[in-house]
C-alpha positions, -999 to 999 in steps of 0.1 A, spaced: -215 200 798 -192 186 824 -157 175 817 -129 197 805 -121 209 770 -87 211 755 -77 244 740 -52 250 712 -35 277 732 3 273 729 20 262 762 46 289 758 79 298 741 102 268 742 137 275 729 162 247 722 198 261 719 224 238 704 227 210 678 197 201 657 200 165 669 177 138 682 165 160 711 153 186 686 136 159 665 118 146 696 107 182 705 95 188 669 74 156 671 60 168 704 52 202 688 31 183 662 7 171 689 11 198 717 7 235 708 37 256 715 60 282 701 91 261 695 124 276 684 155 257 675 186 280 677 215 262 660 244 270 637 235 268 601 254 236 594 237 219 624 200 224 616 175 197 623 163 173 596 140 193 572 115 165 569 110 164 607 106 202 607 80 200 580 61 172 599 58 196 629 48 225 607 23 205 587 4 195 619 -6 232 622 -6 232 660 26 250 668 47 278 656 81 263 645 111 285 640 147 276 631 170 304 640 208 308 637 209 338 661 207 324 696 204 358 714 175 368 692 159 333 696 158 333 734 140 367 737 108 360 758 116 323 762 97 305 789 121 276 787 157 274 773 167 238 767 202 226 759 221 194 752 258 184 747 273 197 715 290 163 707 267 133 713 277 97 714 296 88 683 306 124 677 333 128 704 361 129 677 344 161 665 342 177 699 367 205 693 354 214 659 319 214 673 330 236 702 343 262 677 310 260 657 288 263 688 308 289 708 280 315 704 254 290 715 266 285 750 237 291 775 252 317 799 241 345 821 238 370 792 216 346 772 194 340 802 191 377 808 180 381 772 152 356 778 137 374 808 129 367 845 103 341 837 127 316 820 135 281 832 165 262 821 164 225 812 191 200 801 188 163 796 221 157 814 249 149 818 260 185 810 295 194 799 299 223 823 316 253 807 308 241 772 271 242 763 261 257 796 279 276 824 280 265 860 261 297 870 231 288 848 231 251 857 231 258 894 207 288 893 173 289 910 156 290 875 174 258 865 151 228 868 175 202 854 176 181 886 138 178 890 137 171 853 162 142 858 141 128 886 109 129 866 127 112 837 138 84 861 102 78 872 90 78 836 117 53 826 108 30 855 72 31 844 82 21 808 103 -8 822 74 -20 844 50 -18 814 74 -38 792 77 -65 820 39 -67 822 38 -55 858 
């Protein structure tokens, strides 16, 4: 009677392509409280922390898949999300990582494999020509710039909260 009810219907197919890093761990934690079909496509030696994967799976809300085949992983994706291949503190490994991740670049062929419904996200700054091509980053289906603006407002709200305002 009245009000709304939450369903446990997954939000969609969310595919992260790249390093099983802090971004993936945050997404896995999100998948433990928000139903989704979450896929992490990464090279075998760069998989996310197994305990964090198990935490998300144990919640029983989301389908969690770790894939080492990026073209298979993105089939039917509603969102493809990427991040830099060498994060802060890993820049000395940049060239070795570029070789390990060369098949994980988000490019036109990968987006075509996902389908016409796909949106592209990236936490920025992107290393154009590495983890993502210019043509994907600048495409109509790329929502990286609205994503960055939304993040700015969220960060401002956290700062105001911390200041007691």
